[in-house]
LOGU-844006 format. One record per residue: residue in three letters; x, y, z of N, C-alpha, C in turn. Coordinates in Angstrom, 2 decimals, padded with zeros to 5 digits. Example, Ala and Ser with C-alpha at 12.3 -4.5 7.8 and 13.67 -1.06 7.14 Angstrom:
% residues 2
[node Ala,[013.19,-005.69,007.80],[012.30,-004.50,007.80],[013.20,-003.30,007.80]]
[node Ser,[012.85,-002.25,007.08],[013.67,-001.06,007.14],[012.90,000.03,007.87]]
***
This chain:
% residues 251
[node Met,[114.63,131.33,092.25],[113.46,131.81,093.00],[113.77,131.83,094.49]]
[node Lys,[113.42,132.91,095.17],[113.68,133.02,096.59],[112.75,132.10,097.39]]
[node Leu,[113.34,131.41,098.35],[112.58,130.49,099.20],[111.43,131.20,099.89]]
[node Asn,[111.68,132.39,100.44],[110.63,133.06,101.22],[109.45,133.50,100.36]]
[node Lys,[109.67,133.70,099.07],[108.56,134.06,098.18],[107.62,132.87,098.02]]
[node Ile,[108.18,131.69,097.90],[107.37,130.48,097.75],[106.64,130.15,099.05]]
[node Thr,[107.36,130.20,100.18],[106.73,129.84,101.45],[105.66,130.84,101.87]]
[node Thr,[105.87,132.12,101.57],[104.85,133.12,101.88],[103.57,132.83,101.11]]
[node His,[103.72,132.47,099.85],[102.55,132.16,099.03],[101.85,130.90,099.55]]
[node Leu,[102.61,129.88,099.91],[102.02,128.65,100.44],[101.30,128.91,101.77]]
[node Asp,[101.94,129.65,102.66],[101.32,129.97,103.95],[099.96,130.65,103.76]]
[node Lys,[099.93,131.62,102.84],[098.71,132.38,102.60],[097.65,131.51,101.92]]
[node Thr,[098.05,130.75,100.93],[097.12,129.91,100.18],[096.47,128.85,101.08]]
[node Leu,[097.29,128.22,101.93],[096.81,127.13,102.77],[096.19,127.62,104.08]]
[node Lys,[096.30,128.93,104.35],[095.71,129.52,105.56],[096.17,128.79,106.83]]
[node Leu,[097.47,128.68,106.96],[098.04,127.90,108.07],[097.59,128.39,109.43]]
[node Asn,[097.43,129.70,109.57],[097.11,130.25,110.90],[095.68,129.96,111.34]]
[node Gln,[094.88,129.33,110.50],[093.49,129.03,110.87],[093.33,127.64,111.47]]
[node Phe,[094.44,126.89,111.60],[094.34,125.50,112.05],[095.10,125.26,113.35]]
[node Ala,[094.43,124.58,114.28],[095.11,124.06,115.47],[095.58,122.65,115.10]]
[node Asp,[096.88,122.44,115.13],[097.43,121.21,114.58],[098.67,120.80,115.38]]
[node Arg,[098.84,119.52,115.59],[100.09,119.04,116.22],[101.28,119.32,115.33]]
[node Ser,[101.08,119.28,114.04],[102.15,119.59,113.10],[102.50,121.07,113.17]]
[node Asn,[103.77,121.38,113.23],[104.23,122.77,113.14],[104.32,123.11,111.65]]
[node Asn,[103.18,123.49,111.09],[103.07,123.66,109.66],[103.85,124.86,109.15]]
[node Gly,[104.30,124.75,107.91],[105.08,125.81,107.29],[106.51,125.37,107.05]]
[node Leu,[107.40,126.34,106.93],[108.81,126.04,106.69],[109.42,125.49,107.97]]
[node Gln,[109.82,124.23,107.95],[110.39,123.58,109.14],[111.92,123.60,109.14]]
[node Ile,[112.51,123.53,107.96],[113.96,123.63,107.81],[114.24,124.52,106.61]]
[node Ala,[115.06,125.55,106.79],[115.41,126.44,105.68],[116.64,125.92,104.93]]
[node Asn,[116.82,126.44,103.72],[118.10,126.24,103.04],[118.79,127.60,102.94]]
[node Lys,[119.71,127.77,102.02],[120.46,129.03,101.94],[119.64,130.17,101.32]]
[node Gly,[118.43,129.86,100.88],[117.54,130.95,100.46],[117.07,130.93,099.03]]
[node Asn,[117.64,130.04,098.21],[117.22,129.98,096.81],[116.66,128.59,096.48]]
[node Val,[115.68,128.58,095.56],[115.06,127.33,095.15],[115.14,127.22,093.63]]
[node Thr,[115.64,126.09,093.17],[115.74,125.85,091.73],[114.86,124.69,091.28]]
[node Arg,[114.54,123.79,092.21],[113.70,122.64,091.88],[113.05,122.12,093.15]]
[node Ile,[111.81,121.66,093.03],[111.03,121.23,094.19],[110.63,119.77,094.04]]
[node Ala,[110.66,119.05,095.15],[110.15,117.69,095.21],[109.00,117.64,096.21]]
[node Cys,[107.93,116.98,095.85],[106.77,116.85,096.72],[106.59,115.39,097.13]]
[node Gly,[106.25,115.17,098.40],[106.07,113.82,098.89],[105.14,113.80,100.08]]
[node Val,[104.72,112.60,100.47],[103.78,112.48,101.58],[104.50,112.61,102.92]]
[node Asp,[105.61,111.90,103.09],[106.27,111.81,104.39],[107.68,112.39,104.36]]
[node Ala,[108.04,113.08,105.45],[109.39,113.61,105.60],[110.31,112.52,106.13]]
[node Ser,[110.62,111.56,105.27],[111.47,110.43,105.64],[112.83,110.58,104.98]]
[node Leu,[113.82,109.89,105.50],[115.14,109.91,104.89],[115.08,109.37,103.47]]
[node Glu,[114.23,108.39,103.23],[114.09,107.84,101.88],[113.64,108.93,100.91]]
[node Phe,[112.65,109.72,101.32],[112.18,110.83,100.49],[113.27,111.87,100.30]]
[node Phe,[113.97,112.23,101.38],[115.03,113.23,101.28],[116.09,112.81,100.27]]
[node Lys,[116.50,111.57,100.36],[117.59,111.09,099.50],[117.17,111.02,098.04]]
[node Glu,[115.94,110.59,097.79],[115.46,110.53,096.41],[115.31,111.93,095.84]]
[node Ala,[114.80,112.87,096.64],[114.66,114.26,096.19],[116.03,114.87,095.88]]
[node Asn,[116.99,114.61,096.74],[118.34,115.13,096.53],[118.95,114.55,095.26]]
[node Ala,[118.74,113.27,095.04],[119.27,112.62,093.84],[118.67,113.21,092.57]]
[node Gln,[117.44,113.71,092.67],[116.78,114.30,091.51],[117.09,115.79,091.35]]
[node Gly,[117.92,116.33,092.25],[118.36,117.72,092.12],[117.46,118.75,092.75]]
[node Ala,[116.51,118.32,093.59],[115.63,119.28,094.27],[116.36,119.93,095.43]]
[node Asn,[116.03,121.19,095.72],[116.58,121.81,096.92],[115.49,122.42,097.81]]
[node Met,[114.22,122.12,097.49],[113.11,122.40,098.40],[112.18,121.19,098.38]]
[node Leu,[111.77,120.75,099.55],[110.89,119.61,099.68],[109.58,120.06,100.32]]
[node Ile,[108.46,119.60,099.76],[107.14,119.90,100.31],[106.48,118.58,100.66]]
[node Cys,[106.03,118.45,101.90],[105.42,117.18,102.32],[104.18,117.43,103.18]]
[node His,[103.43,116.35,103.34],[102.21,116.40,104.17],[102.54,116.14,105.63]]
[node His,[103.36,115.14,105.89],[103.80,114.80,107.25],[105.24,115.27,107.43]]
[node Gly,[105.42,116.35,108.18],[106.75,116.91,108.37],[107.53,116.21,109.47]]
[node Ile,[108.58,116.88,109.95],[109.41,116.30,111.02],[109.22,117.02,112.35]]
[node Ser,[108.43,118.09,112.36],[108.25,118.87,113.59],[106.80,118.80,114.03]]
[node Trp,[106.57,118.07,115.14],[105.23,117.87,115.71],[105.29,118.22,117.19]]
[node Gly,[104.56,119.25,117.60],[104.64,119.67,119.00],[106.07,119.98,119.37]]
[node Asp,[106.56,119.30,120.42],[107.96,119.51,120.83],[108.84,118.35,120.39]]
[node Ser,[108.50,117.71,119.27],[109.23,116.52,118.82],[110.70,116.80,118.52]]
[node Leu,[111.04,118.05,118.25],[112.44,118.40,117.98],[113.11,119.03,119.20]]
[node Lys,[112.57,118.74,120.37],[113.16,119.27,121.60],[114.59,118.78,121.76]]
[node Tyr,[114.83,117.54,121.37],[116.18,116.98,121.42],[116.60,116.58,120.01]]
[node Ile,[117.70,117.10,119.53],[118.18,116.79,118.19],[119.18,115.64,118.30]]
[node Thr,[118.64,114.45,118.50],[119.46,113.26,118.65],[118.88,112.16,117.76]]
[node Asp,[119.63,111.08,117.64],[119.16,109.88,116.95],[118.55,110.22,115.58]]
[node Leu,[117.29,109.80,115.33],[116.68,110.01,114.02],[116.48,111.49,113.72]]
[node Asn,[116.15,112.29,114.74],[116.05,113.73,114.51],[117.35,114.28,113.96]]
[node Tyr,[118.45,113.87,114.55],[119.77,114.34,114.09],[120.04,113.88,112.66]]
[node Gln,[119.75,112.62,112.37],[120.00,112.09,111.03],[119.22,112.87,109.97]]
[node Arg,[117.96,113.12,110.25],[117.12,113.83,109.27],[117.56,115.27,109.09]]
[node Ile,[117.74,115.98,110.21],[118.09,117.40,110.13],[119.47,117.59,109.53]]
[node Ser,[120.42,116.77,109.93],[121.78,116.92,109.40],[121.80,116.64,107.90]]
[node Tyr,[121.01,115.67,107.45],[120.98,115.38,106.00],[120.43,116.58,105.24]]
[node Leu,[119.35,117.17,105.74],[118.76,118.33,105.07],[119.74,119.50,105.02]]
[node Ile,[120.38,119.80,106.14],[121.29,120.94,106.20],[122.54,120.71,105.36]]
[node Glu,[123.11,119.53,105.46],[124.33,119.23,104.70],[124.10,119.29,103.20]]
[node Asn,[122.87,119.02,102.77],[122.57,119.03,101.33],[121.78,120.26,100.89]]
[node Asp,[121.67,121.25,101.78],[121.00,122.51,101.50],[119.57,122.31,101.00]]
[node Leu,[118.83,121.47,101.73],[117.45,121.14,101.38],[116.48,121.82,102.34]]
[node Ala,[115.60,122.65,101.81],[114.55,123.25,102.62],[113.39,122.27,102.73]]
[node Leu,[112.72,122.27,103.89],[111.58,121.37,104.12],[110.37,122.18,104.55]]
[node Tyr,[109.27,122.03,103.80],[108.00,122.69,104.10],[106.95,121.62,104.32]]
[node Ala,[106.15,121.77,105.39],[105.13,120.77,105.70],[103.76,121.42,105.87]]
[node Ala,[102.73,120.72,105.42],[101.35,121.17,105.62],[100.49,119.95,105.90]]
[node His,[099.99,119.85,107.13],[099.23,118.68,107.55],[097.72,118.96,107.40]]
[node Leu,[097.03,119.33,108.47],[095.59,119.58,108.38],[095.22,120.62,107.32]]
[node Pro,[096.00,121.69,107.15],[095.64,122.66,106.11],[095.59,122.04,104.71]]
[node Leu,[096.40,121.00,104.50],[096.40,120.36,103.19],[095.35,119.27,103.08]]
[node Asp,[094.85,118.78,104.19],[093.68,117.90,104.14],[092.43,118.71,103.79]]
[node Ala,[092.33,119.88,104.38],[091.08,120.65,104.37],[090.91,121.60,103.19]]
[node His,[091.97,121.92,102.49],[091.88,122.98,101.47],[090.84,122.62,100.40]]
[node Pro,[089.94,123.56,100.07],[088.85,123.25,099.15],[089.27,123.09,097.69]]
[node Arg,[090.50,123.47,097.38],[090.97,123.30,096.00],[092.15,122.33,095.91]]
[node Tyr,[093.17,122.54,096.73],[094.39,121.75,096.64],[094.45,120.60,097.64]]
[node Gly,[093.49,120.51,098.53],[093.56,119.54,099.61],[093.36,118.10,099.17]]
[node Asn,[093.84,117.18,100.00],[093.68,115.75,099.72],[092.23,115.39,099.46]]
[node Asn,[091.34,115.83,100.35],[089.95,115.40,100.27],[089.20,116.00,099.09]]
[node Ala,[089.43,117.27,098.83],[088.80,117.91,097.67],[089.30,117.27,096.37]]
[node Gln,[090.58,116.96,096.32],[091.15,116.35,095.12],[090.62,114.94,094.90]]
[node Ile,[090.45,114.17,095.99],[089.87,112.83,095.86],[088.43,112.93,095.36]]
[node Cys,[087.67,113.84,095.95],[086.28,114.03,095.50],[086.22,114.37,094.02]]
[node Lys,[087.11,115.23,093.58],[087.17,115.61,092.17],[087.49,114.41,091.30]]
[node Ala,[088.47,113.61,091.72],[088.88,112.44,090.94],[087.77,111.41,090.84]]
[node Leu,[086.90,111.35,091.86],[085.80,110.39,091.88],[084.52,110.93,091.25]]
[node Gly,[084.56,112.18,090.81],[083.41,112.77,090.14],[082.29,113.20,091.07]]
[node Leu,[082.61,113.53,092.32],[081.58,113.96,093.26],[081.19,115.42,093.01]]
[node Gln,[079.92,115.71,093.20],[079.38,117.05,092.98],[078.83,117.61,094.29]]
[node Asn,[078.60,118.93,094.28],[077.94,119.61,095.41],[078.67,119.33,096.72]]
[node Leu,[079.96,119.58,096.74],[080.76,119.26,097.92],[080.39,120.13,099.11]]
[node Thr,[080.30,119.47,100.27],[079.99,120.13,101.54],[081.02,119.73,102.57]]
[node Pro,[081.63,120.68,103.29],[082.61,120.31,104.32],[081.98,119.46,105.42]]
[node Phe,[082.72,118.47,105.90],[082.27,117.71,107.07],[083.48,117.05,107.71]]
[node Gly,[083.30,116.57,108.94],[084.37,115.89,109.66],[085.19,116.86,110.48]]
[node Leu,[084.76,117.11,111.72],[085.43,118.06,112.59],[086.60,117.41,113.29]]
[node Tyr,[087.78,118.05,113.18],[089.00,117.53,113.83],[089.79,118.71,114.38]]
[node Asn,[090.05,118.69,115.68],[090.79,119.79,116.33],[090.15,121.16,116.05]]
[node Gly,[088.83,121.17,115.97],[088.14,122.43,115.75],[088.02,122.87,114.31]]
[node Ser,[088.56,122.08,113.38],[088.49,122.42,111.96],[087.79,121.32,111.18]]
[node Thr,[087.03,121.70,110.19],[086.38,120.73,109.30],[087.37,120.40,108.18]]
[node Ile,[087.73,119.13,108.06],[088.82,118.79,107.15],[088.41,117.91,105.97]]
[node Gly,[087.18,117.37,105.98],[086.75,116.50,104.89],[085.62,117.12,104.08]]
[node Phe,[085.13,116.34,103.11],[084.01,116.78,102.28],[083.10,115.58,102.00]]
[node Tyr,[081.83,115.88,101.81],[080.95,114.88,101.22],[080.25,115.50,100.02]]
[node Gly,[079.83,114.63,099.11],[079.14,115.09,097.92],[078.35,113.94,097.32]]
[node Asn,[077.88,114.14,096.12],[077.08,113.09,095.50],[077.53,112.84,094.06]]
[node Leu,[077.32,111.61,093.61],[077.50,111.27,092.22],[076.31,111.78,091.42]]
[node Ala,[076.48,111.93,090.11],[075.39,112.41,089.27],[074.18,111.47,089.35]]
[node Lys,[074.47,110.18,089.52],[073.39,109.21,089.72],[073.94,108.05,090.53]]
[node Ala,[073.05,107.32,091.16],[073.45,106.18,091.98],[074.15,105.13,091.11]]
[node Ile,[075.13,104.43,091.72],[075.89,103.42,091.01],[076.00,102.18,091.88]]
[node Asn,[076.08,101.03,091.25],[076.29,099.79,091.97],[077.55,099.89,092.81]]
[node Tyr,[077.44,099.54,094.09],[078.57,099.70,095.00],[079.79,098.90,094.56]]
[node Asn,[079.61,097.68,094.14],[080.75,096.87,093.71],[081.44,097.47,092.49]]
[node Lys,[080.66,098.03,091.59],[081.23,098.70,090.42],[082.01,099.95,090.84]]
[node Phe,[081.46,100.68,091.80],[082.14,101.91,092.25],[083.45,101.58,092.97]]
[node Lys,[083.50,100.45,093.68],[084.74,100.05,094.34],[085.88,099.90,093.33]]
[node Leu,[085.57,099.39,092.16],[086.58,099.25,091.11],[087.09,100.62,090.66]]
[node Gln,[086.17,101.57,090.60],[086.55,102.94,090.23],[087.46,103.55,091.28]]
[node Val,[087.12,103.36,092.55],[087.94,103.88,093.65],[089.34,103.25,093.61]]
[node Glu,[089.39,101.95,093.40],[090.68,101.26,093.36],[091.57,101.82,092.25]]
[node Lys,[090.97,102.13,091.11],[091.73,102.70,090.00],[092.24,104.10,090.34]]
[node Val,[091.39,104.92,090.92],[091.78,106.29,091.29],[092.90,106.27,092.33]]
[node Met,[092.78,105.39,093.32],[093.75,105.34,094.41],[095.02,104.58,094.04]]
[node Asn,[094.93,103.75,093.02],[096.07,102.93,092.61],[096.62,102.13,093.79]]
[node Asn,[095.69,101.53,094.53],[096.08,100.78,095.72],[094.99,099.76,096.04]]
[node Lys,[095.38,098.69,096.70],[094.41,097.69,097.11],[093.51,098.26,098.20]]
[node Leu,[092.21,097.98,098.10],[091.25,098.52,099.05],[090.96,097.53,100.18]]
[node His,[090.64,098.09,101.34],[090.11,097.31,102.46],[088.69,097.82,102.66]]
[node Thr,[087.70,096.98,102.40],[086.32,097.47,102.45],[085.52,096.83,103.58]]
[node Met,[084.55,097.58,104.05],[083.61,097.11,105.06],[082.21,097.33,104.49]]
[node Asp,[081.62,096.26,104.00],[080.43,096.36,103.15],[079.16,096.07,103.96]]
[node Phe,[078.73,097.07,104.70],[077.58,096.90,105.57],[076.40,097.78,105.18]]
[node Gly,[076.51,098.45,104.03],[075.46,099.39,103.64],[074.69,098.98,102.41]]
[node Lys,[074.26,099.99,101.67],[073.40,099.79,100.51],[074.15,099.14,099.34]]
[node Lys,[073.37,098.52,098.44],[073.95,097.88,097.25],[074.28,098.90,096.17]]
[node Thr,[073.66,100.07,096.25],[074.01,101.17,095.36],[074.39,102.37,096.22]]
[node Val,[075.28,103.21,095.67],[075.75,104.38,096.43],[075.65,105.64,095.58]]
[node Arg,[075.39,106.74,096.25],[075.38,108.03,095.58],[076.01,109.12,096.44]]
[node Thr,[075.66,109.16,097.73],[076.22,110.19,098.63],[077.46,109.62,099.32]]
[node Ile,[078.58,110.36,099.23],[079.88,109.82,099.63],[080.67,110.86,100.40]]
[node Gly,[081.26,110.45,101.53],[082.12,111.32,102.31],[083.56,110.87,102.22]]
[node Val,[084.48,111.83,102.29],[085.91,111.53,102.16],[086.71,112.29,103.21]]
[node Ile,[087.50,111.55,104.00],[088.51,112.14,104.88],[089.76,111.27,104.76]]
[node Ser,[090.82,111.79,104.24],[092.02,111.02,103.98],[092.74,110.62,105.27]]
[node Gly,[093.67,109.68,105.14],[094.56,109.33,106.24],[093.94,108.46,107.31]]
[node Gly,[094.20,108.79,108.55],[093.73,107.99,109.68],[092.48,108.59,110.29]]
[node Ala,[091.33,108.33,109.69],[090.09,108.97,110.15],[088.96,107.96,110.27]]
[node Ala,[089.28,106.78,110.79],[088.25,105.74,110.92],[087.12,106.15,111.85]]
[node Ser,[087.43,106.91,112.89],[086.40,107.27,113.86],[085.32,108.17,113.26]]
[node Glu,[085.66,108.82,112.12],[084.68,109.72,111.49],[083.62,108.94,110.71]]
[node Ile,[083.69,107.60,110.74],[082.59,106.81,110.19],[081.27,107.22,110.84]]
[node Ala,[081.31,107.51,112.12],[080.10,107.93,112.83],[079.53,109.22,112.22]]
[node Asp,[080.40,110.18,111.91],[079.92,111.43,111.29],[079.27,111.14,109.94]]
[node Ala,[079.91,110.26,109.15],[079.37,109.94,107.83],[078.00,109.28,107.94]]
[node Ala,[077.88,108.36,108.89],[076.61,107.66,109.07],[075.52,108.62,109.53]]
[node Glu,[075.88,109.52,110.44],[074.89,110.46,110.97],[074.47,111.50,109.92]]
[node Gln,[075.33,111.70,108.90],[074.95,112.56,107.78],[074.05,111.81,106.79]]
[node Gly,[073.89,110.51,106.99],[073.06,109.72,106.10],[073.73,109.34,104.80]]
[node Leu,[075.07,109.31,104.80],[075.82,109.01,103.57],[075.77,107.52,103.25]]
[node Asp,[075.87,107.21,101.97],[075.86,105.82,101.53],[077.23,105.16,101.68]]
[node Leu,[078.28,105.97,101.63],[079.64,105.44,101.61],[080.58,106.44,102.25]]
[node Tyr,[081.56,105.92,102.97],[082.61,106.75,103.56],[083.96,106.21,103.10]]
[node Ile,[084.85,107.10,102.68],[086.18,106.72,102.20],[087.24,107.38,103.07]]
[node Ser,[088.20,106.57,103.54],[089.32,107.10,104.32],[090.57,106.27,104.00]]
[node Gly,[091.57,106.36,104.89],[092.83,105.70,104.63],[093.06,104.42,105.39]]
[node Glu,[093.20,104.51,106.73],[093.60,103.36,107.54],[092.43,102.66,108.20]]
[node Pro,[092.29,101.35,108.00],[091.26,100.59,108.72],[091.65,100.37,110.17]]
[node Thr,[090.65,100.32,111.04],[090.87,100.04,112.45],[089.77,099.12,112.97]]
[node Leu,[090.02,098.49,114.10],[088.99,097.67,114.73],[087.79,098.53,115.12]]
[node Gln,[088.06,099.70,115.67],[086.98,100.62,116.01],[086.15,100.95,114.77]]
[node Gly,[086.83,101.17,113.66],[086.14,101.47,112.42],[085.23,100.34,111.96]]
[node Tyr,[085.71,099.11,112.11],[084.90,097.95,111.74],[083.61,097.92,112.56]]
[node Asn,[083.74,098.10,113.84],[082.55,098.07,114.71],[081.58,099.20,114.38]]
[node Leu,[082.12,100.39,114.12],[081.26,101.52,113.76],[080.52,101.25,112.45]]
[node Ala,[081.26,100.76,111.45],[080.64,100.50,110.14],[079.53,099.47,110.26]]
[node Lys,[079.79,098.41,111.00],[078.80,097.34,111.13],[077.58,097.81,111.91]]
[node Glu,[077.81,098.51,112.98],[076.69,098.92,113.83],[075.86,100.03,113.20]]
[node Tyr,[076.51,100.91,112.43],[075.75,101.95,111.74],[075.15,101.46,110.42]]
[node Gly,[075.66,100.34,109.90],[075.16,099.81,108.63],[075.54,100.68,107.45]]
[node Ile,[076.83,101.03,107.36],[077.31,101.90,106.29],[078.47,101.23,105.56]]
[node Asn,[078.57,101.47,104.27],[079.71,101.00,103.49],[080.91,101.91,103.76]]
[node Val,[082.09,101.28,103.92],[083.31,102.04,104.16],[084.42,101.46,103.29]]
[node Ile,[085.18,102.35,102.67],[086.36,101.95,101.91],[087.59,102.60,102.55]]
[node Phe,[088.55,101.77,102.92],[089.86,102.25,103.36],[090.84,101.97,102.22]]
[node Ala,[091.43,103.03,101.69],[092.29,102.90,100.51],[093.77,103.07,100.81]]
[node Gly,[094.12,103.18,102.10],[095.53,103.34,102.49],[095.84,104.76,102.91]]
[node His,[096.54,104.91,104.03],[096.89,106.24,104.51],[097.72,106.99,103.47]]
[node Tyr,[098.76,106.31,102.98],[099.64,106.93,101.97],[098.87,107.24,100.69]]
[node Ala,[098.15,106.26,100.18],[097.47,106.42,098.89],[096.45,107.55,098.89]]
[node Thr,[095.80,107.79,100.03],[094.80,108.86,100.09],[095.44,110.23,100.32]]
[node Glu,[096.76,110.26,100.57],[097.38,111.56,100.86],[098.48,111.96,099.88]]
[node Val,[098.45,111.34,098.71],[099.33,111.79,097.63],[098.70,112.96,096.87]]
[node Phe,[097.39,113.10,096.99],[096.66,114.04,096.15],[097.00,115.50,096.42]]
[node Gly,[097.10,115.87,097.69],[097.34,117.26,098.04],[098.71,117.76,097.61]]
[node Val,[099.75,116.97,097.89],[101.10,117.42,097.52],[101.27,117.45,096.00]]
[node Lys,[100.60,116.55,095.31],[100.62,116.60,093.84],[100.00,117.91,093.34]]
[node Ala,[098.85,118.26,093.92],[098.16,119.48,093.51],[098.99,120.73,093.82]]
[node Leu,[099.66,120.75,094.98],[100.54,121.88,095.31],[101.68,121.99,094.31]]
[node Gly,[102.25,120.85,093.94],[103.34,120.86,092.97],[102.89,121.45,091.64]]
[node Gln,[101.72,121.07,091.19],[101.19,121.60,089.92],[100.94,123.09,090.02]]
[node Met,[100.41,123.53,091.17],[100.16,124.96,091.36],[101.47,125.76,091.33]]
[node Ile,[102.50,125.24,092.00],[103.79,125.93,092.05],[104.42,125.99,090.67]]
[node Thr,[104.34,124.90,089.93],[104.90,124.88,088.57],[104.25,125.96,087.71]]
[node Thr,[102.93,126.09,087.83],[102.21,127.08,087.04],[102.53,128.50,087.47]]
[node Lys,[102.55,128.75,088.79],[102.73,130.11,089.29],[104.17,130.59,089.21]]
[node Phe,[105.10,129.73,089.58],[106.49,130.16,089.71],[107.39,129.66,088.58]]
[node Lys,[106.84,128.86,087.66],[107.63,128.32,086.55],[108.83,127.52,087.05]]
[node Leu,[108.62,126.82,088.16],[109.65,125.96,088.73],[109.23,124.51,088.56]]
[node Lys,[110.19,123.65,088.33],[109.86,122.23,088.26],[109.55,121.73,089.66]]
[node Ala,[108.36,121.18,089.85],[107.92,120.67,091.15],[107.29,119.30,090.91]]
[node Glu,[108.04,118.26,091.17],[107.60,116.91,090.84],[107.26,116.10,092.09]]
[node Phe,[106.28,115.24,091.96],[105.90,114.33,093.04],[106.79,113.09,093.00]]
[node Ile,[107.33,112.72,094.14],[108.11,111.50,094.26],[107.24,110.44,094.93]]
[node Asn,[106.90,109.43,094.17],[106.01,108.39,094.67],[106.83,107.21,095.19]]
[node Leu,[106.82,107.03,096.51],[107.54,105.91,097.12],[106.69,104.64,097.16]]
[node Arg,[105.43,104.75,096.72],[104.53,103.60,096.56],[104.44,102.75,097.85]]
[node Ile,[104.17,103.43,098.95],[104.01,102.78,100.24],[102.61,102.20,100.35]]
[node Ala,[102.50,100.96,100.76],[101.20,100.27,100.74],[100.33,100.56,101.94]]
[node Tyr,[100.85,101.24,102.95],[100.09,101.44,104.19],[099.22,102.68,104.12]]
***
């Protein structure tokens, strides 16, 4: 399969040109032009590159790429190590940051909402001019402590919770990754619960002062969903093996 056929489809599907993003989304490193196997992962790290290469992949799709603003202005040190490894092993690298958070079907947040059984999804959470999260409701209210167990199972990760809200929850907002400051948006929407990735001191103060329940399930754990969904879509459309490589990072 030609690399440009896959990347053109991804660019169009994810609507890359609609997002203002620090990430230089799209194809960041090319290979010689053909793709036989794809590996999907959260971070463009050497660990991910090496595991993907060992599994025989020659195209990598990730959420956090290696090109942010002018971060590749100098190809030295870690930049050199990463780029040289990709080129020497003929590995193409494709990245999608905010577009993969926000996508209503394949995105991290839509996929989390689906896994948690949320209905009537509505976009919320403005970041860099784009709405990247969703909120929705459960079919009926559920005991908050019981729902935490459900979230922990879906995320497959230990939770950090800030329990300042109602004893039962029904309306829930989700923004993956590092979005603690959006607790304010969730509270102002009148939501019972907000779910994100990384806890912060600012987040603690917001949760307590607004009186809202917040679950932080890990930056990594909340952002495996989008790349998994892209891999499944590619396998179906292009009949290529596209597997998720889980490095099981706890942060």
